[in-house]
ROPA-709634 format. One record per residue: x, y, z of N, C-alpha, C, O, CB in turn; residue in one letter. Coordinates in steps of 0.2 Angstrom, whole numbers, padded with zeros to 4 digits, always signed. Atoms other than C-alpha are relative to their C-alpha. Glycine has a CB too. Layout:
! residues N
XYZXYZXYZXYZXYZa;...
! end
This chain:
! residues 267
-0003+0006-0002-0391+0059-0306-0004-0003+0006-0007+0000+0010+0007+0001+0002m;+0004+0004-0005-0399+0045-0295+0004+0000+0006+0010-0002+0006-0002-0006-0003s;-0004+0001-0006-0394+0045-0277+0000-0008+0003+0002-0009+0008-0004+0004+0006d;+0000+0007-0002-0398+0026-0276+0007-0003-0001+0010-0002-0006-0005-0004-0004n;-0007+0004+0001-0382+0015-0273+0000-0005-0006-0005-0008-0008+0002-0003+0006p;-0001+0005+0006-0376+0005-0288+0000-0007+0003+0002-0008+0009+0006+0002-0004r;+0000+0007-0002-0378-0013-0287+0008-0002+0002+0012-0001-0002-0002-0005-0006p;-0007+0002-0002-0362-0021-0278+0003+0004+0005+0007+0002+0009+0004-0001-0006g;-0003-0005-0005-0359-0006-0267-0003-0001+0007-0009-0001+0007-0001+0007-0002d;+0002+0001-0006-0360-0010-0249+0001+0006+0005+0006+0009+0004+0003-0006+0004e;-0001-0006-0004-0363+0004-0236+0006-0001+0005+0006-0007+0008-0006+0003+0003p;-0005+0001-0005-0348+0007-0224-0003+0002+0007-0006+0007+0008+0006+0005-0001t;+0003+0000-0007-0353+0004-0206+0005+0001+0005+0010-0003+0005-0005-0006+0002v;-0006-0001-0005-0342+0012-0192+0000-0005+0005-0005-0008+0007-0001+0007+0003p;-0001+0005-0006-0335+0000-0179-0003+0002+0006-0002+0008+0008+0008-0002+0001s;+0003-0002-0006-0344+0000-0163+0006+0002+0005+0011-0002+0006-0004-0005+0003p;-0005-0002-0005-0334+0009-0149-0003-0002+0007-0009-0002+0009+0000+0008+0000q;+0002+0002-0007-0334+0002-0131-0003+0006+0004+0000+0011+0004+0006-0003+0004p;+0003-0005-0004-0345+0011-0119+0004+0001+0006+0006-0004+0009-0007-0002+0001e;-0004-0001-0006-0336+0019-0104-0004-0003+0006-0010-0004+0006+0001+0007+0001p;+0002+0002-0007-0338+0011-0087-0005+0004+0003-0004+0010+0003+0005-0003+0004s;+0005-0004-0003-0353+0017-0078+0004+0003+0006+0003+0009+0008-0006-0004+0003i;-0003-0003-0006-0342+0019-0062+0005+0006-0002+0006+0011+0001+0003-0005+0004s;-0005-0005+0002-0328+0028-0072-0003+0006-0002-0001+0012-0001+0004-0003-0005a;+0003-0006+0003-0340+0039-0081-0003+0004+0006-0003+0010+0006-0006-0002-0005a;+0003-0004-0005-0349+0044-0065+0005+0003+0004+0004+0009+0007-0004-0005+0005a;-0005-0004-0004-0333+0048-0056+0005+0005-0004+0008+0009-0001+0005-0005+0004s;-0004-0005+0004-0325+0057-0070+0008-0002+0000+0012+0002-0002+0000+0007+0002g;-0007+0002+0000-0308+0047-0068+0002-0002-0007-0002-0005-0011+0001-0006+0005a;-0003+0001+0006-0297+0044-0082+0001-0008-0001+0001-0011+0004+0007+0003-0001a;+0000+0007+0000-0296+0026-0089+0007-0002+0003+0012+0001+0002+0000-0002-0008p;-0006+0003-0003-0283+0015-0080+0005-0001-0005+0004-0004-0011-0002-0006+0004a;-0005+0001+0005-0266+0014-0088+0002-0007+0001+0001-0011+0006+0006+0004+0002a;-0003+0006+0000-0258-0002-0093+0005-0002+0006+0009+0003+0007+0003-0002-0007d;-0004+0002-0005-0249-0011-0079+0005-0005-0002+0003-0011-0005-0003-0002+0007v;-0005+0005+0003-0232-0020-0084+0004-0002+0006+0005+0002+0011+0004+0004-0005h;-0004+0003-0005-0223-0032-0072+0007+0000-0003+0009+0001-0008-0003-0007+0002t;-0007+0000+0002-0205-0035-0072+0001-0006-0005+0006-0005-0009+0005-0002+0006a;+0000+0005+0005-0208-0051-0082-0002+0002-0006+0001+0000-0012-0004-0006+0002d;+0002-0003+0006-0217-0041-0095+0006+0004-0003+0006+0004-0010-0006+0005+0001d;-0006-0004+0003-0201-0030-0097+0006-0004-0002+0010-0002-0004+0001+0006+0005r;-0005+0005+0001-0190-0045-0098+0006+0001+0005+0012-0001+0003+0003+0001-0007g;-0005-0001-0005-0180-0039-0083-0001-0005+0006-0006-0007+0007+0001+0007+0002s;+0000+0004-0006-0175-0048-0067+0001+0004+0006+0005+0009+0006+0004-0006+0000t;-0002-0004-0006-0175-0041-0049+0007-0002+0003+0009-0007+0002-0006-0002+0006a;-0007+0001-0002-0158-0038-0041-0001-0004+0007-0006-0004+0010+0003+0007+0001a;+0000+0004-0006-0153-0049-0026+0000+0005+0006+0004+0010+0006+0007-0004+0000t;+0000-0005-0005-0157-0040-0010+0007+0000+0004+0010-0005+0005-0005-0003+0005p;-0007-0001-0003-0142-0033-0001+0001-0003+0006+0006-0004+0009+0001+0008+0001s;-0001+0003-0006-0146-0041+0015+0002-0007+0000+0005-0010+0005-0007+0000+0004r;-0003+0007+0001-0141-0058+0008+0008+0000-0001+0011-0005+0000-0003-0003-0007n;-0007+0000+0001-0123-0052+0005+0004-0002+0006+0008-0006+0006+0002+0007-0002v;-0004+0003-0006-0117-0054+0023-0001-0007+0001+0004-0010+0004-0003+0004+0006p;+0001+0007-0001-0125-0071+0024+0005-0004-0005+0007-0009-0003-0007-0002-0001l;-0005+0003+0005-0115-0076+0008+0007+0000+0003+0011-0005+0002-0001+0003-0007l;-0007-0001-0002-0099-0069+0015+0001-0005+0006+0007-0008+0007+0001+0007+0002i;+0000+0004-0006-0102-0078+0032+0001-0007-0002+0005-0011+0001-0006+0001+0005g;+0000+0007+0002-0105-0095+0023+0007-0001-0003+0009-0007-0002-0006-0001-0005a;-0007+0001+0003-0089-0093+0013+0005+0000+0005+0010-0004+0005+0001+0006-0005a;-0005+0000-0006-0079-0089+0029+0000-0007+0003+0005-0010+0005-0001+0006+0005v;+0001+0007-0003-0086-0105+0037+0003-0005-0004+0006-0010-0002-0007-0001+0002v;-0003+0005+0005-0082-0115+0022+0007+0000+0000+0010-0006+0000-0003+0001-0007l;-0007-0001+0000-0064-0109+0021+0003-0003+0006+0008-0007+0006+0002+0007-0001v;-0003+0003-0007-0061-0113+0040-0001-0007+0000+0004-0011+0003-0004+0004+0005a;+0001+0007+0000-0069-0130+0038+0005-0004-0004+0008-0009-0003-0007-0002-0002v;-0005+0003+0005-0058-0134+0023+0007+0000+0003+0011-0005+0002+0000+0004-0007f;-0007+0000-0003-0042-0128+0032+0001-0005+0005+0006-0008+0006+0001+0007+0002a;+0000+0005-0006-0046-0139+0047+0001-0007-0003+0005-0011+0000-0006+0001+0005a;+0000+0007+0002-0049-0154+0037+0007-0001-0004+0010-0007-0004-0006-0001-0005v;-0007+0001+0003-0033-0151+0026+0005-0001+0005+0010-0005+0003+0001+0006-0004w;-0006+0000-0005-0022-0148+0041-0001-0007+0005+0004-0010+0005+0000+0006+0005l;+0000+0005-0005-0029-0162+0053-0004-0006-0003-0004-0011+0001-0003+0003+0006f;+0004+0005+0002-0040-0173+0042-0007+0001+0004-0009+0006+0006+0003-0007+0001g;+0006+0000-0004-0056-0178+0050+0001+0001+0007-0004+0004+0011-0004-0007-0001i;-0001-0001-0007-0049-0179+0067+0003+0007+0002+0005+0011-0002+0006-0005+0003a;-0002-0007-0003-0046-0163+0078+0006-0001+0004+0008-0006+0006-0006+0003+0004r;-0005+0000-0005-0031-0158+0088-0002-0002+0007-0008-0001+0009+0004+0006+0000p;+0001+0002-0007-0030-0165+0106-0004+0006+0004-0002+0012+0004+0006-0002+0004p;+0004-0005-0004-0043-0156+0117+0004+0001+0007+0006-0004+0010-0007-0002+0002e;-0004-0001-0006-0034-0148+0132-0003+0005+0004-0007+0010+0002+0007+0002-0002l;+0003-0005-0004-0039-0138+0147+0004+0007-0001+0010+0007-0003+0000-0002+0008p;-0004-0007+0000-0034-0119+0149+0004+0000+0006+0003-0004+0011-0005+0006-0001t;-0004-0001-0006-0021-0113+0161-0004+0001+0006-0003-0001+0012+0005+0006-0001v;+0004-0002-0006-0035-0106+0172-0004-0006+0003-0006-0006+0008-0006+0005-0002a;+0003+0006-0003-0043-0124+0173+0005-0005+0003+0003-0010+0005-0004-0003-0006e;-0005+0004-0002-0027-0132+0177+0001+0000+0008+0001+0005+0011+0007+0001-0003s;-0001-0001-0007-0023-0137+0195+0006+0004+0002+0007+0006+0008+0001-0007+0003p;-0006-0004-0001-0006-0129+0194+0002+0005-0006+0000+0003-0012+0006-0004+0002a;-0002-0005+0005+0001-0114+0184+0006+0003+0001+0008+0004+0007-0006+0005-0001r;-0006-0003-0001+0017-0105+0181-0001+0007+0004-0006+0009+0005+0003+0002-0007p;+0000-0006-0004+0022-0090+0192+0002+0006-0005+0001+0012-0003+0005+0000+0006d;-0003-0006+0005+0030-0080+0177-0004+0001-0006-0008-0004-0008+0007-0002-0002a;+0004-0002+0006+0023-0072+0162+0004-0002-0006+0010-0004-0006-0001+0008-0001a;-0003+0002+0006+0028-0076+0144-0001+0006-0006-0007+0009-0006-0003-0007-0003i;+0001-0005+0006+0031-0065+0128+0002-0004-0006+0006-0008-0006+0005+0006+0001a;-0002+0003+0006+0032-0069+0110-0002+0005-0006-0005+0010-0004-0004-0007-0002w;+0001-0004+0005+0032-0061+0093-0004-0003-0005-0003-0009-0007+0007+0003-0003v;+0005+0003+0006+0018-0063+0079+0000+0005-0005-0001+0011-0003-0006-0002+0003a;+0001-0005+0006+0016-0055+0062-0007+0000-0001-0010-0005-0003+0004-0003-0006w;+0007-0001+0001-0001-0048+0059-0001+0006-0005+0002+0011-0003-0004+0001+0007e;+0001-0005+0005-0006-0038+0044+0006+0004-0002+0007+0010-0002-0005+0005+0003n;-0006-0002+0002+0012-0036+0039+0003+0004+0005+0008+0008+0004+0000+0004-0007n;-0004-0004-0006+0017-0029+0056+0002-0005+0005-0001-0010+0006-0005+0005+0003r;-0003+0005-0006+0027-0037+0070-0003+0003+0006-0002+0008+0008+0008+0000-0001s;+0003-0002-0006+0018-0037+0086+0003-0005+0006+0004-0011+0005-0007-0001+0000c;-0002+0004-0006+0025-0042+0104-0006-0001+0004-0010+0004+0006+0006+0005+0003v;+0006+0002-0004+0012-0051+0114+0003-0002+0007+0008-0005+0008-0004-0006-0003y;-0001+0002-0007+0012-0054+0133-0006-0003+0003-0011-0001+0002+0003+0006+0004v;+0005+0003-0004+0002-0066+0144+0002-0001+0007+0007-0004+0008-0002-0006-0004v;-0001+0001-0008+0001-0066+0163-0002-0007+0001-0007-0010-0002-0003+0005+0004e;+0002+0007-0002-0001-0083+0172-0008+0000+0001-0011-0005-0001+0003-0002+0006p;+0007+0000-0001-0019-0078+0176-0004+0005-0004-0010+0007-0003-0002+0001+0008a;+0003-0005+0004-0023-0066+0162-0001-0002-0007+0000-0008-0009+0004+0006+0000g;+0001+0001+0007-0027-0065+0144+0006+0003-0004+0009+0008-0002-0007+0003-0002e;-0006-0003+0004-0014-0062+0130-0002+0007-0002-0008+0009-0003+0001-0004-0006p;+0001-0007+0002-0012-0043+0126+0006+0002-0005+0011+0000-0004-0001+0004+0006r;-0005-0003+0004-0003-0034+0112+0004+0005+0003+0001+0010+0005-0003+0002-0007s;-0004-0005-0003+0011-0024+0119+0003+0005-0005+0002+0011-0003+0006-0004+0003l;-0002-0005+0004+0018-0016+0104+0000-0003-0007+0002-0009-0008+0007+0002+0002r;+0000+0002+0007+0016-0017+0084+0004+0005-0004+0003+0011-0003-0007-0001-0002c;-0003-0005+0005+0027-0009+0071+0002-0004-0006+0001-0010-0007+0006+0003+0003d;-0002+0004+0006+0035-0014+0054+0007-0002+0000+0009-0004-0005-0001+0005-0006n;-0008+0001+0000+0053-0017+0060+0002-0007+0002+0007-0009+0001+0003+0005+0004d;-0002+0006-0002+0052-0034+0067+0005-0001+0006+0006+0004+0009+0003-0004-0006g;-0005+0001-0006+0065-0041+0079-0001-0007+0003-0006-0011+0002-0001+0005+0005g;+0000+0006-0003+0068-0056+0090+0001+0002+0008+0005+0006+0010+0006-0005-0002e;+0000-0001-0007+0065-0057+0109+0007-0003+0003+0008-0009+0001-0006-0003+0003l;-0007+0002-0002+0082-0059+0118+0000-0001+0008+0004-0005+0011+0005+0004-0002v;-0001+0000-0007+0079-0056+0137-0006+0004+0003-0009+0008+0000+0006+0004+0002a;+0005-0003-0004+0066-0051+0150+0003+0001+0007+0003-0003+0011-0007-0004+0000w;-0003-0001-0007+0075-0043+0165-0004+0005+0004-0010+0007+0002+0007+0003-0002t;+0004-0005-0004+0070-0031+0178-0001+0007-0003-0005+0011-0002+0004+0001+0007d;+0001-0006+0004+0073-0017+0166-0006+0000-0005-0008+0005-0007+0007+0001-0004e;+0006+0000+0005+0060-0023+0153+0002-0006-0004+0006-0010-0003+0000+0006-0003g;+0000+0005+0005+0058-0034+0138+0005+0002-0005+0004+0007-0008-0007-0002-0003i;-0005-0002+0005+0073-0034+0126-0002-0003-0006-0002-0009-0007+0007-0002+0003m;+0001+0002+0006+0070-0035+0108+0006+0002-0005+0007+0008-0005-0007+0004-0003l;-0005-0002+0004+0084-0036+0096-0002+0001-0007-0006-0003-0010+0006-0006+0000r;+0001-0002+0007+0084-0028+0079+0007+0000-0004+0012+0003-0001-0004+0006-0001r;-0005+0000+0004+0096-0030+0065+0000+0005-0006-0005+0006-0009+0002-0007-0004w;+0000-0005+0005+0101-0015+0053+0007-0001-0004+0011-0005-0002-0001+0007+0003t;-0007+0001+0004+0115-0013+0040+0005+0003+0004+0011+0001+0003-0001+0004-0006a;-0006-0003-0004+0125-0003+0053+0002-0004+0006+0007-0006+0007-0002+0007+0003a;-0001+0004-0006+0123-0014+0069-0006-0003+0002-0012-0002+0000+0003+0005+0005r;+0006+0003-0003+0112-0024+0080-0001+0004+0006+0003+0006+0010+0002-0007+0002e;+0002-0004-0005+0102-0014+0092-0005-0004+0005-0010-0007+0002-0003+0006-0002t;+0005+0003-0005+0093-0021+0108-0004+0006+0003-0002+0010+0007+0004-0004+0006d;+0005-0005-0003+0077-0011+0112-0003-0003+0007-0004-0009+0007-0005+0002-0005l;+0003+0002-0006+0071-0012+0130-0007+0003+0000-0008+0009+0000+0004+0002+0006v;+0007-0003+0000+0052-0011+0131-0003-0001+0007-0002-0006+0011-0005-0005-0005l;+0004+0000-0006+0041-0007+0146-0005-0006+0000-0009-0005-0005-0003+0007+0002d;+0005+0005+0001+0031-0023+0149-0007+0002+0002-0012-0002+0000+0002-0006+0005p;+0007-0002-0001+0016-0013+0154-0003+0004-0006-0009+0004-0008+0000+0004+0007r;+0003-0005+0005+0015+0000+0141+0003-0001-0007+0000+0001-0012+0002+0007+0002t;-0003+0001+0006+0027-0006+0127+0004+0006-0003+0007+0005-0008-0006-0001-0005g;-0004-0005+0001+0036+0010+0127+0008-0002+0000+0010-0006+0004-0001+0006+0004d;-0007+0001+0000+0055+0010+0122+0003+0004+0006+0003+0010+0006+0003+0001-0007v;-0003-0003-0005+0064+0014+0138+0008+0000+0000+0011+0004+0004-0002-0003+0007v;-0007-0001+0001+0082+0011+0133+0002-0004-0006-0002-0008-0009+0003-0004+0006a;-0003+0003+0005+0093+0006+0119+0007-0002+0001+0011+0001+0004+0000+0004-0007r;-0007+0003-0001+0109-0005+0119+0003-0002-0007-0001-0005-0011+0001-0005+0005y;-0003+0003+0006+0122-0010+0106+0000-0008+0001+0003-0010+0006+0007+0002-0001d;+0000+0007-0001+0119-0029+0104+0005-0004-0004+0005-0010-0004-0007-0002-0002g;-0005+0003+0005+0133-0033+0092+0005-0004+0004+0008-0008+0001+0003+0005-0005s;-0005+0004-0004+0144-0039+0106-0002-0006+0004+0002-0009+0007+0004+0005+0005e;+0003+0006-0004+0132-0052+0113-0003-0004-0005-0007-0002-0009-0004+0003+0006l;+0003+0005+0004+0127-0068+0105-0007-0002+0003-0009+0001+0008+0004-0006-0002g;+0006+0003-0003+0111-0078+0108+0000-0007+0000+0003-0011-0004-0006+0002-0005l;+0000+0007-0001+0108-0095+0115-0007-0002-0003-0012+0001-0003+0000-0002+0007t;+0006+0003+0003+0095-0106+0106-0002-0007+0004+0003-0011+0004+0000-0001-0007y;+0002+0005-0004+0085-0119+0116-0005-0004-0004-0010-0001-0007-0003+0001+0007e;+0005+0004+0003+0076-0134+0108-0006-0001+0005-0012+0000+0002+0003-0007-0002e;+0006+0000-0005+0065-0136+0124-0003-0007+0000-0004-0010+0005-0004+0006-0002g;+0004+0006+0000+0055-0151+0118+0002-0004-0006+0005-0001-0011-0007+0002-0001v;-0002+0005+0005+0058-0166+0107-0006-0005-0001-0009-0007+0004+0006-0004+0001y;+0005+0004+0001+0044-0176+0099+0001-0006-0005+0005-0005-0009-0006+0004-0003s;+0000+0006+0004+0042-0193+0091-0006-0004+0000-0010-0003+0004+0006-0005+0002e;+0006+0003+0001+0028-0203+0084+0001-0007-0001+0005-0010-0004-0003+0003-0006r;+0001+0007+0001+0023-0221+0085-0007-0001-0002-0012-0002+0002+0002-0004+0006d;+0007+0000+0002+0008-0223+0074-0004+0006+0001-0002+0012+0000-0004-0006+0003g;+0004-0006-0002-0006-0212+0081+0002+0003+0006+0000+0008+0008-0007-0002+0000s;-0003-0003-0006+0004-0209+0097+0005+0005-0001+0010+0003-0004+0002-0006+0005l;-0005-0005+0000+0014-0193+0099+0003+0000+0007-0001+0001+0012-0003+0007-0002l;-0004-0001-0006+0027-0193+0113+0004+0006+0000+0008+0007-0005+0004-0006+0001t;-0004-0007-0001+0034-0176+0119+0005-0001+0006+0002-0002+0011-0005+0006+0000v;-0005+0001-0005+0050-0176+0129+0003+0007+0001+0003+0011-0003+0005-0005-0001e;-0003-0006-0002+0059-0162+0138+0008+0000-0002+0011-0005-0001+0000+0002+0007h;-0007+0000+0002+0076-0157+0131+0004+0005+0005+0001+0010+0007+0001+0003-0007e;-0004+0006+0002+0090-0160+0137-0001-0006+0004+0002-0011+0004+0007+0002-0001p;+0000+0006-0005+0084-0171+0151-0004-0006-0002-0003-0011+0000-0004+0003+0006s;+0004+0006+0003+0073-0182+0140-0005-0003+0005-0007-0008+0004+0005-0005-0002r;+0005+0002-0004+0060-0182+0153-0007+0000-0004-0008+0004-0008-0001+0005+0006t;+0006+0000+0004+0043-0188+0146-0005+0005+0003-0007+0005+0009-0003-0007+0000r;+0005-0005-0002+0031-0174+0146-0007-0001-0001-0012+0000+0003+0002+0007-0003l;+0007+0001+0002+0016-0180+0137+0000-0005-0005+0004-0005-0010-0003+0007-0003w;+0002+0005+0005+0009-0195+0127-0007+0001-0002-0011+0001+0003+0002-0007+0003v;+0007-0001+0002-0006-0192+0117-0001-0003-0007+0003-0003-0011-0001+0008+0000v;+0002+0002+0007-0016-0199+0102-0002+0006-0004-0006+0009-0002-0005-0006+0001e;+0001-0006+0004-0016-0186+0089+0000-0001-0008+0004-0006-0010+0005+0005+0002a;-0001+0001+0007-0018-0184+0070+0007+0000-0003+0011+0003+0001-0004+0005-0004p;-0007+0000+0003-0003-0187+0059+0003+0007-0001+0009+0008+0000+0000-0003-0007d;-0003-0007+0001-0001-0168+0055+0001+0004+0006+0003+0009+0006-0005+0004-0004a;-0001-0004-0006-0001-0163+0073+0007-0001+0003+0010-0007+0003-0005-0002+0006y;-0007+0000-0003+0016-0159+0082+0000+0006+0004-0004+0011+0004+0005+0000-0006d;-0002-0006-0004+0024-0147+0094+0006+0003-0002+0011-0001-0005+0000-0002+0008v;-0007-0004+0002+0038-0134+0092+0001+0005+0005-0002+0006+0010-0001+0003-0007h;-0002-0006-0003+0047-0120+0099+0000+0000+0008-0003+0004+0011-0004+0006-0002s;+0000+0001-0007+0050-0126+0117+0004+0005+0004+0010+0007+0001+0001-0007+0002g;-0005-0004-0004+0057-0115+0131-0002-0001+0007-0007-0002+0009-0002+0008-0002a;+0001+0002-0007+0060-0119+0149+0000+0006+0004+0004+0011+0003+0006-0005+0002t;+0000-0006-0005+0056-0107+0163+0006+0001+0004+0010-0004+0005-0006+0000+0004s;-0006-0001-0004+0070-0099+0173+0001-0004+0006+0006-0006+0008+0001+0007+0001p;+0000+0004-0006+0065-0109+0188+0001-0007-0001+0001-0011+0003-0006+0001+0005d;-0001+0007+0002+0066-0125+0178-0006-0004+0001-0006-0011+0000+0006-0003+0004g;+0006+0004-0002+0048-0130+0183-0005-0001-0006-0009-0006-0006-0003+0003+0006n;+0005+0000+0005+0039-0127+0167+0003+0000-0007+0009+0003-0008-0005+0006+0000w;-0002-0001+0007+0040-0129+0148-0005+0003-0004-0011+0000-0004+0003-0007-0003v;+0005-0003+0004+0031-0118+0136+0002-0002-0007+0008-0003-0009+0000+0008+0000a;-0001+0003+0007+0029-0124+0118-0006+0002-0004-0012+0004-0002+0001-0007-0001m;+0006-0001+0005+0018-0121+0102-0002-0006-0003+0002-0011-0003+0002+0006-0005t;+0002+0006+0004+0008-0134+0093-0003+0002-0007-0003+0008-0009-0005-0004+0004d;+0002-0002+0007+0002-0135+0075-0007+0002-0001-0009+0004-0006+0001-0006-0004s;+0006-0004+0000-0015-0129+0080+0000+0007+0002-0005+0010+0003-0005-0004+0005a;-0001-0007-0002-0007-0112+0084-0002+0001+0007-0005+0007+0008-0003+0004-0005r;+0001-0001-0007-0009-0114+0103+0007+0001+0003+0011-0003+0002-0004-0005+0003r;-0005+0000-0005+0003-0109+0116-0001-0004+0006-0006-0003+0010+0002+0008+0003l;+0001+0005-0005+0005-0124+0128+0005+0001+0006+0010+0003+0004-0001-0007-0003l;-0005+0000-0005+0013-0125+0145-0001-0007+0004-0007-0009+0005-0001+0006+0005v;+0000+0006-0003+0017-0141+0154+0006+0000+0006+0011+0002+0004+0001-0006-0005v;-0005+0000-0005+0027-0145+0170+0006-0005-0003+0005-0009-0006-0003-0004+0007p;-0006+0004+0002+0045-0152+0167+0000-0007+0002+0004-0011+0000+0006+0004+0002t;+0000+0007-0002+0041-0167+0177-0005-0004-0003-0006-0010-0001+0000-0001+0008d;+0005+0004+0004+0026-0172+0166-0006-0002+0005-0009-0006+0004+0003-0006-0003g;+0005+0002-0005+0015-0172+0182-0007+0001-0002-0012-0001+0001+0001+0003+0006s;+0007-0001+0003+0000-0165+0172+0000+0001-0007+0006+0003-0010-0003+0006+0004q;+0000-0001+0007-0005-0163+0154+0000+0007-0002-0001+0011+0003-0007-0003-0003q;+0000-0007+0001-0002-0147+0145-0006+0003+0000-0012+0001+0000+0003+0000-0008p;+0005-0004+0000-0013-0133+0146+0000+0006-0005+0006+0008-0006-0001+0003+0007a;+0000-0005+0005-0018-0120+0133+0001+0007+0004-0004+0009+0008-0006+0000-0004v;-0001-0007-0003-0011-0102+0138-0002+0005-0005-0005+0010-0003+0007+0001+0002w;+0002-0005+0005-0015-0093+0122-0002-0004-0007+0000-0009-0008+0005+0005-0001a;+0002+0003+0007-0023-0096+0104+0004+0004-0005+0006+0010-0004-0007+0000-0001e;-0003-0003+0006-0017-0091+0087+0007+0003+0001+0009+0009-0001-0005+0006-0002t;-0008-0002-0001+0002-0091+0091+0003-0004-0006+0002-0010-0008+0002-0003+0007v;-0004+0003+0006+0014-0094+0076+0004-0006+0003+0007-0006+0008+0004+0005-0003e;-0003+0006-0002+0021-0112+0077+0008+0001+0001+0010-0002+0006-0001-0005-0005m;-0007+0000-0001+0039-0107+0075+0003+0007+0003+0008+0009+0002+0004+0000-0007w;-0002-0006-0004+0040-0091+0086+0005-0001+0005+0005-0007+0008-0007+0004+0002t;-0005+0001-0005+0053-0088+0099-0004+0002+0007-0007+0007+0007+0006+0005-0001t;+0004-0002-0007+0045-0089+0117+0005+0002+0005+0011-0001+0006-0003-0007+0002i;-0005-0003-0006+0053-0079+0131-0004+0001+0006-0009+0003+0007+0002+0007-0003l;+0003-0001-0007+0049-0081+0149+0003+0006+0004+0008+0009+0002+0003-0007+0004w;-0002-0006-0005+0049-0067+0162+0006-0003+0004+0006-0008+0007-0006+0002+0004e;-0005+0002-0004+0066-0068+0170+0006-0004-0004+0011-0006-0002-0002-0004+0006g;-0005+0004+0004+0075-0077+0155+0004+0005-0004+0002+0011-0006-0004-0004-0005q;-0004-0004+0003+0090-0070+0147+0004-0004-0005+0008-0009-0003+0005+0004+0005d;-0003+0005+0005+0096-0078+0130+0007+0003-0002+0010+0000-0006-0004+0000-0006r;-0006-0003+0002+0111-0066+0128+0006-0004+0003+0006-0006+0009+0001+0007+0002r;-0006+0004-0002+0128-0074+0129+0007+0004-0002+0006+0007-0008+0000-0007-0001t;-0006-0003+0002+0146-0067+0128+0003-0004-0006+0003-0010-0007+0006+0000+0005e;-0003+0003+0006+0154-0070+0111+0007-0002+0001+0011+0002+0004-0001+0005-0006l;-0007+0001+0000+0171-0079+0110+0003+0004-0005+0000+0007-0009+0001-0008+0000d;-0004-0004+0005+0185-0071+0101-0001-0002-0007-0001+0002-0012+0007+0000+0002e;+0001+0002+0007+0183-0082+0086-0007+0002-0003-0007+0005-0009+0001-0007-0001e;+0007-0002+0003+0164-0078+0084+0000+0007-0001-0003+0010-0005-0005-0003+0005a;+0000-0007+0000+0167-0060+0088+0004+0003-0006+0002+0008-0009+0003+0003+0006a;-0004-0002+0006+0180-0059+0074-0003-0001-0006-0001+0000-0012+0007-0003+0000g;
! end
C-alpha cells in the first residue's frame, strides 16, 4: 500500500499552545487564578453597620420636628427664663406624679435644684399632702383608700393611714382666655392677671396650684413645662422643670388637700 495521502485529505495540525511567561517559568509559580468581583457574581455589598445609628438618629430628629410642627405649627411656645435666672423664686419645693414606661413616678424639685425621681412603681396614686411627716400619696384599692407617707429625701414609705374618711379639695389655680394670638392667664379665684403673651393657637396652661403662703402659682403648659409665677403678676413665668404631664396634680411643700367629709358625702 502506498503511504502517500490521497487527494483531498488534509493533514491535521495541532493548535498552538501559549508559551508560559518567562517570569512565571523562572519563578516556578503557578498560573494566576481568575479574579471575580462582586459585580461578576451578581451580588451587592451589605450596608455597613456603622450607618445604622445615623439612620436611627435621623429618624428620631424627623419625628421630633414633625411632633413640634403638629403641636405648635411653625411658631414655637413662648421662650421663658428658668427659675435660676429669675429675680425671685419660691421658698418651697414642689412634687408631681408622672407616668414613664408604664410606671408611676413621684418627682420633686427644690427651688434651687434640679428635678429628681423620688419613687417609681406600678400602683399609681394621687398626691394629697406634704406635711412635716412627709409626702402623702393616696391609692385606691377594692378594699379601701390608703394614704402612703413618703420620705421626701429617700422615697421610702414611712407610714400608712386610712384615707377613706377624708376627701380631697381641687383647685383650678389658673384661668386662661385667648384673643387672637394673645393668651391671657389669670389667677383663680382672685382673677389677678398673671401673664399676657403672644403664643400659637395650640398653646395653653393647665393644672394651676397656689403655694401655701399665697405668693406663687405653679402650672403646667402644653409644651410639658412646669412654670411658676408670682400671684401678683410682677414677673413673667419661669420654667422650673421640663417634660411634665399637662394634667398632672401639682403639690406644694406645706400644702394639704385633705378635707373632712360631710355626713352626706361620707354616707
